[in-house]
DSSP file (Angstrom, degrees, kcal/mol; ACC not computed):
  #  RESIDUE AA STRUCTURE BP1 BP2  ACC     N-H-->O    O-->H-N    N-H-->O    O-->H-N    TCO  KAPPA ALPHA  PHI   PSI    X-CA   Y-CA   Z-CA
    1    1 A M              0   0    0      0, 0.0     2,-0.3     0, 0.0    41,-0.0   0.000 360.0 360.0 360.0 148.3    6.0   -7.4   16.9
    2    2 A S        -     0   0    0     85,-0.1    41,-4.3    39,-0.0     2,-0.4  -0.877 360.0-130.6-117.0 148.8    6.8   -7.9   13.2
    3    3 A T  E     -A   42   0A   0     -2,-0.3     2,-0.3    39,-0.3    39,-0.2  -0.799  17.6-169.3-101.3 135.4    7.0   -5.3   10.5
    4    4 A V  E     -A   41   0A   0     37,-2.9    37,-2.3    -2,-0.4     2,-0.3  -0.787  12.8-177.8-108.6 162.4    5.4   -5.7    7.1
    5    5 A F  E     -AB  40  73A   0     68,-1.0    68,-2.2    -2,-0.3     2,-0.4  -0.993  22.8-155.2-155.1 161.4    6.1   -3.4    4.2
    6    6 A I  E     -AB  39  72A   0     33,-1.7    33,-3.0    -2,-0.3     2,-0.5  -0.991  13.7-158.4-134.0 138.6    5.2   -2.5    0.6
    7    7 A A  E     -AB  38  71A   0     64,-2.9    63,-3.0    -2,-0.4    64,-1.3  -0.982  13.8-178.6-118.6 127.2    7.6   -0.7   -1.8
    8    8 A L  E     -AB  37  69A   0     29,-2.8    29,-2.8    -2,-0.5    61,-0.2  -0.878  35.0 -95.8-120.8 155.0    6.3    1.1   -4.8
    9    9 A Q  E     -A   36   0A   0     59,-2.5     2,-0.9    -2,-0.3    27,-0.3  -0.434  40.9-119.3 -63.5 144.1    7.9    3.1   -7.6
   10   10 A A        +     0   0    0     25,-2.2     2,-0.3    -2,-0.1    -1,-0.1  -0.784  65.5 114.0 -89.5 105.2    7.9    6.8   -6.9
   11   11 A N  S  > S-     0   0    0     -2,-0.9     4,-1.1     1,-0.0     3,-0.4  -0.919  80.2 -80.9-156.7-179.2    5.9    8.4   -9.7
   12   12 A E  T  4 S+     0   0    0     -2,-0.3     3,-0.3     1,-0.2    -1,-0.0   0.858 122.2  56.0 -60.6 -36.5    2.7   10.3  -10.4
   13   13 A E  T  4 S+     0   0    0      1,-0.2     4,-0.5     2,-0.1    -1,-0.2   0.834 109.5  44.3 -67.2 -33.8    0.6    7.1  -10.5
   14   14 A T  T  > S+     0   0    0     -3,-0.4     4,-2.9     1,-0.2     5,-0.3   0.633  89.0  85.6 -90.8 -12.4    1.6    6.0   -7.0
   15   15 A R  H  X S+     0   0    0     -4,-1.1     4,-2.2    -3,-0.3    -1,-0.2   0.925  96.2  40.7 -57.8 -47.3    1.3    9.3   -5.2
   16   16 A P  H  > S+     0   0    0      0, 0.0     4,-2.4     0, 0.0    -1,-0.2   0.847 114.3  54.5 -70.2 -29.6   -2.5    8.9   -4.5
   17   17 A I  H  > S+     0   0    0     -4,-0.5     4,-2.6     2,-0.2    -2,-0.2   0.950 109.7  45.8 -62.6 -47.2   -2.0    5.3   -3.7
   18   18 A I  H  X S+     0   0    0     -4,-2.9     4,-2.5     1,-0.2     5,-0.2   0.921 112.3  52.3 -61.3 -46.9    0.7    6.2   -1.1
   19   19 A E  H  X S+     0   0    0     -4,-2.2     4,-1.9    -5,-0.3    -1,-0.2   0.911 110.7  47.3 -59.7 -43.9   -1.6    8.9    0.3
   20   20 A A  H  X S+     0   0    0     -4,-2.4     4,-2.4     2,-0.2     5,-0.2   0.933 109.6  52.7 -61.9 -47.6   -4.5    6.4    0.6
   21   21 A I  H  X S+     0   0    0     -4,-2.6     4,-1.2     1,-0.2    -2,-0.2   0.926 112.6  44.8 -56.2 -46.5   -2.3    3.8    2.3
   22   22 A T  H  < S+     0   0    0     -4,-2.5    -1,-0.2     1,-0.2    -2,-0.2   0.841 111.1  54.0 -68.0 -31.9   -1.1    6.5    5.0
   23   23 A A  H  < S+     0   0    0     -4,-1.9    -1,-0.2    -5,-0.2    -2,-0.2   0.876 115.0  39.4 -70.5 -36.4   -4.6    7.7    5.4
   24   24 A D  H  < S+     0   0    0     -4,-2.4    -1,-0.2     1,-0.2    -2,-0.2   0.608 122.7  42.5 -87.1 -11.5   -5.9    4.2    6.2
   25   25 A N    ><  +     0   0    0     -4,-1.2     3,-2.6    -5,-0.2    -1,-0.2  -0.601  61.1 171.3-133.0  72.8   -2.9    3.2    8.2
   26   26 A P  T 3  S+     0   0    0      0, 0.0    -1,-0.1     0, 0.0    -4,-0.1   0.705  79.1  61.5 -59.8 -19.1   -1.8    6.0   10.5
   27   27 A H  T 3  S+     0   0    0     -3,-0.1    15,-0.3    15,-0.1    -5,-0.1   0.570  84.4 108.9 -81.4  -8.4    0.7    3.8   12.3
   28   28 A A    <   -     0   0    0     -3,-2.6     2,-0.5    -6,-0.2    13,-0.2  -0.325  61.1-142.4 -72.0 152.9    2.6    3.3    9.0
   29   29 A V  E     -C   40   0A   0     11,-3.0    11,-2.6     2,-0.0     2,-0.5  -0.968  10.4-149.0-119.4 123.8    6.0    4.9    8.4
   30   30 A V  E     -C   39   0A   0     -2,-0.5     2,-0.6     9,-0.2     9,-0.2  -0.812   7.1-165.5-100.3 127.7    6.8    6.2    4.9
   31   31 A H  E     -C   38   0A   0      7,-3.2     7,-2.4    -2,-0.5     2,-0.5  -0.938  10.1-156.6-113.3 107.4   10.4    6.1    3.6
   32   32 A Q  E     +C   37   0A   0     -2,-0.6     5,-0.2     5,-0.2    -2,-0.0  -0.700  18.3 171.3 -85.3 128.2   10.8    8.3    0.6
   33   33 A Q        -     0   0    0      3,-2.5   -23,-0.0    -2,-0.5    -2,-0.0  -0.826  47.4 -94.9-126.6 169.8   13.8    7.4   -1.7
   34   34 A P  S    S+     0   0    0      0, 0.0     3,-0.1     0, 0.0    -1,-0.0   0.871 119.0  15.0 -56.7 -40.1   14.7    8.7   -5.1
   35   35 A A  S    S+     0   0    0      1,-0.1   -25,-2.2   -26,-0.1     2,-0.3   0.493 128.1  33.3-115.2  -3.1   13.1    6.0   -7.2
   36   36 A M  E     -A    9   0A   0    -27,-0.3    -3,-2.5     2,-0.0     2,-0.4  -0.972  57.3-140.8-148.9 162.6   10.8    4.3   -4.6
   37   37 A V  E     -AC   8  32A   0    -29,-2.8   -29,-2.8    -2,-0.3     2,-0.5  -0.995  18.0-162.2-127.3 127.0    8.7    4.7   -1.6
   38   38 A K  E     -AC   7  31A   0     -7,-2.4    -7,-3.2    -2,-0.4     2,-0.6  -0.923   1.6-162.3-112.3 129.5    8.7    2.0    1.1
   39   39 A I  E     -AC   6  30A   0    -33,-3.0   -33,-1.7    -2,-0.5     2,-0.3  -0.955   7.4-169.1-116.9 117.0    5.9    1.9    3.7
   40   40 A D  E     +AC   5  29A   0    -11,-2.6   -11,-3.0    -2,-0.6     2,-0.3  -0.788   7.6 175.2-103.6 146.7    6.5    0.0    6.9
   41   41 A A  E     -A    4   0A   0    -37,-2.3   -37,-2.9    -2,-0.3     2,-0.5  -0.991  34.9-110.6-149.8 142.0    3.9   -0.9    9.5
   42   42 A E  E    S-A    3   0A   0     -2,-0.3     2,-2.3   -15,-0.3   -39,-0.3  -0.613  89.2 -27.7 -73.5 125.5    3.9   -3.0   12.6
   43   43 A N  S    S+     0   0    0    -41,-4.3    44,-1.0    -2,-0.5     2,-0.3  -0.141 127.9  31.6  70.1 -42.8    1.9   -6.3   12.2
   44   44 A R  E     -D   86   0B   0     -2,-2.3     2,-0.3    42,-0.2    42,-0.2  -0.998  48.3-177.7-153.6 146.2   -0.6   -5.2    9.5
   45   45 A L  E     -D   85   0B   0     40,-2.2    40,-3.0    -2,-0.3     2,-0.5  -0.959  14.6-163.1-147.3 125.6   -1.0   -2.8    6.6
   46   46 A T  E     -D   84   0B   0     -2,-0.3     2,-0.6    38,-0.2    38,-0.2  -0.943   6.3-163.1-116.7 128.5   -4.3   -2.5    4.7
   47   47 A I  E     -D   83   0B   0     36,-3.0    36,-2.2    -2,-0.5     2,-0.5  -0.937  15.1-158.9-110.1 120.8   -4.7   -1.0    1.2
   48   48 A R  E  >  -D   82   0B   0     -2,-0.6     4,-1.9    34,-0.2    34,-0.2  -0.893  16.1-150.5-109.0 126.7   -8.4   -0.1    0.5
   49   49 A R  H  > S+     0   0    0     32,-2.8     4,-3.0    -2,-0.5     5,-0.2   0.914  96.9  57.2 -52.7 -47.5   -9.7    0.3   -3.1
   50   50 A S  H  > S+     0   0    0     31,-0.4     4,-2.3     1,-0.2    -1,-0.2   0.883 104.9  49.5 -59.9 -41.2  -12.4    2.8   -2.0
   51   51 A T  H  > S+     0   0    0      2,-0.2     4,-1.6     1,-0.2    -1,-0.2   0.930 112.3  48.2 -65.0 -43.1   -9.8    5.2   -0.4
   52   52 A I  H  X S+     0   0    0     -4,-1.9     4,-2.4     1,-0.2     3,-0.4   0.949 111.1  50.9 -62.9 -45.5   -7.7    5.1   -3.6
   53   53 A E  H  X>S+     0   0    0     -4,-3.0     4,-2.0     1,-0.2     5,-0.6   0.880 106.2  55.2 -57.4 -39.8  -10.8    5.7   -5.7
   54   54 A D  H  <5S+     0   0    0     -4,-2.3    -1,-0.2    -5,-0.2    -2,-0.2   0.859 113.1  43.0 -60.1 -36.1  -11.8    8.7   -3.6
   55   55 A L  H  <5S+     0   0    0     -4,-1.6    -2,-0.2    -3,-0.4    -1,-0.2   0.844 121.3  36.8 -82.0 -35.0   -8.4   10.3   -4.2
   56   56 A I  H  <5S-     0   0    0     -4,-2.4    -2,-0.2     2,-0.2    -3,-0.2   0.595  98.4-131.8 -97.8  -9.0   -8.0    9.6   -7.9
   57   57 A G  T  <5S+     0   0    0     -4,-2.0     2,-0.3    -5,-0.3    -3,-0.1   0.748  72.7  75.8  70.3  26.1  -11.7   10.1   -8.9
   58   58 A R  S   <S-     0   0    0     -5,-0.6    -1,-0.2    -6,-0.2    -2,-0.2  -0.947  91.7 -71.9-153.7 169.4  -12.2    6.9  -10.9
   59   59 A D        -     0   0    0     -2,-0.3     2,-0.4    -3,-0.1    -9,-0.0  -0.387  47.6-161.8 -64.9 146.4  -12.6    3.2  -10.5
   60   60 A F        -     0   0    0     -2,-0.1     2,-0.6    -3,-0.0    -7,-0.1  -0.994  12.1-152.7-137.9 126.7   -9.5    1.4   -9.4
   61   61 A D    >   -     0   0    0     -2,-0.4     3,-3.4     1,-0.1     4,-0.3  -0.893  19.4-137.0 -98.5 121.7   -8.7   -2.3   -9.6
   62   62 A L  G >  S+     0   0    0     -2,-0.6     3,-1.7    18,-0.5     4,-0.3   0.729 100.8  72.6 -52.7 -20.7   -6.3   -3.3   -6.9
   63   63 A Q  G >  S+     0   0    0      1,-0.3     3,-1.5     2,-0.2    -1,-0.3   0.751  79.5  75.2 -62.9 -23.3   -4.4   -5.4   -9.4
   64   64 A E  G X> S+     0   0    0     -3,-3.4     3,-1.2     1,-0.3     4,-0.5   0.713  78.9  74.6 -61.6 -19.7   -3.2   -2.1  -10.8
   65   65 A L  H X> S+     0   0    0     -3,-1.7     3,-1.0    -4,-0.3     4,-0.7   0.834  83.5  66.6 -58.9 -31.9   -0.8   -2.0   -7.8
   66   66 A H  H <4 S+     0   0    0     -3,-1.5    -1,-0.3    -4,-0.3    -2,-0.2   0.721  86.5  68.0 -68.1 -19.9    1.3   -4.6   -9.5
   67   67 A I  H <4 S+     0   0    0     -3,-1.2    -1,-0.2    -4,-0.3    -2,-0.2   0.883 117.0  24.4 -63.2 -38.4    2.3   -2.2  -12.3
   68   68 A N  H << S+     0   0    0     -3,-1.0   -59,-2.5    -4,-0.5     2,-0.3   0.298  94.4 122.4-112.5   6.2    4.3   -0.1   -9.8
   69   69 A L  E  <  +B    8   0A   0     -4,-0.7   -61,-0.2   -61,-0.2     3,-0.1  -0.571  27.6 171.2 -77.1 128.8    5.0   -2.7   -7.1
   70   70 A I  E     -     0   0A   0    -63,-3.0     2,-0.3     1,-0.4   -62,-0.2   0.815  63.1 -30.8 -97.4 -48.9    8.7   -3.3   -6.3
   71   71 A S  E     -B    7   0A   0    -64,-1.3   -64,-2.9     2,-0.0    -1,-0.4  -0.986  50.7-170.0-163.5 165.1    8.4   -5.6   -3.3
   72   72 A L  E     -B    6   0A   0     -2,-0.3     2,-0.4   -66,-0.2   -66,-0.2  -0.977   8.7-151.2-155.7 161.1    6.4   -6.5   -0.3
   73   73 A T  E     +B    5   0A   0    -68,-2.2   -68,-1.0    -2,-0.3     2,-0.2  -0.998  51.1  52.6-141.4 144.2    6.7   -8.7    2.9
   74   74 A G  S    S-     0   0    0     -2,-0.4     2,-0.4   -70,-0.2    13,-0.2  -0.523  91.7 -53.2 120.8 170.4    4.1  -10.4    4.9
   75   75 A N  E     -E   86   0B   0     11,-3.8    11,-1.7    -2,-0.2     2,-0.5  -0.662  58.0-135.1 -80.1 135.3    1.3  -12.8    4.3
   76   76 A V  E     -E   85   0B   0     -2,-0.4     2,-0.5     9,-0.2     9,-0.2  -0.809  23.7-180.0-100.4 125.5   -1.0  -11.4    1.6
   77   77 A D  E     -E   84   0B   0      7,-2.4     7,-2.7    -2,-0.5     2,-0.4  -0.973  18.8-179.9-118.7 113.3   -4.8  -11.5    2.0
   78   78 A E  E     +E   83   0B   0     -2,-0.5     5,-0.2     5,-0.2     2,-0.2  -0.940  15.1 159.2-127.0 135.4   -6.4  -10.0   -1.0
   79   79 A S        -     0   0    0      3,-3.0   -17,-0.1    -2,-0.4    -2,-0.0  -0.690  58.7 -89.8-129.7-174.6  -10.0   -9.3   -2.2
   80   80 A D  S    S+     0   0    0     -2,-0.2   -18,-0.5     1,-0.2     3,-0.1   0.727 127.4  37.8 -68.5 -24.0  -11.5   -7.0   -4.8
   81   81 A D  S    S+     0   0    0      1,-0.2   -32,-2.8   -32,-0.1   -31,-0.4   0.733 121.0  24.1-102.0 -28.2  -11.8   -4.3   -2.0
   82   82 A E  E     -D   48   0B   0    -34,-0.2    -3,-3.0   -33,-0.1     2,-0.4  -0.990  46.4-159.8-146.3 147.5   -8.7   -4.7    0.2
   83   83 A L  E     -DE  47  78B   0    -36,-2.2   -36,-3.0    -2,-0.3     2,-0.5  -0.993  23.7-173.1-122.0 120.8   -5.1   -6.0    0.1
   84   84 A T  E     -DE  46  77B   0     -7,-2.7    -7,-2.4    -2,-0.4     2,-0.5  -0.955  13.4-161.5-121.7 133.4   -3.8   -6.6    3.6
   85   85 A L  E     +DE  45  76B   0    -40,-3.0   -40,-2.2    -2,-0.5     2,-0.3  -0.921  30.9 144.3-105.4 132.7   -0.2   -7.6    4.5
   86   86 A S  E     -DE  44  75B   0    -11,-1.7   -11,-3.8    -2,-0.5     2,-0.5  -0.952  48.4-115.8-154.9 173.0    0.2   -9.2    8.0
   87   87 A W        -     0   0    0    -44,-1.0     2,-0.2    -2,-0.3   -85,-0.1  -0.981  31.4-141.0-116.7 116.8    2.1  -11.7   10.0
   88   88 A H              0   0    0     -2,-0.5   -45,-0.0     1,-0.1   -14,-0.0  -0.560 360.0 360.0 -76.6 142.3   -0.1  -14.6   11.3
   89   89 A A              0   0    0     -2,-0.2    -1,-0.1     0, 0.0    -2,-0.0   0.461 360.0 360.0 -78.1 360.0    0.7  -15.8   14.8
């Protein structure tokens, strides 16, 4: 198995995003650091626009992730509704 991850700045804007990621990916492991949050997951991690919108109470464009994105690893599959990190076999 291979691990994918996303690392985001730790701030008020990313708190609901991180909450949404962990809600949609119960297998994910969150590593809190002073200035960033790194979320690891085996094989696959999916970020859903709808879950983020439910938590923030407004429309959310997944491109907004890039404002607070530090790094990621894995193959990226992105649509208007989801961003998925995975390793293709």
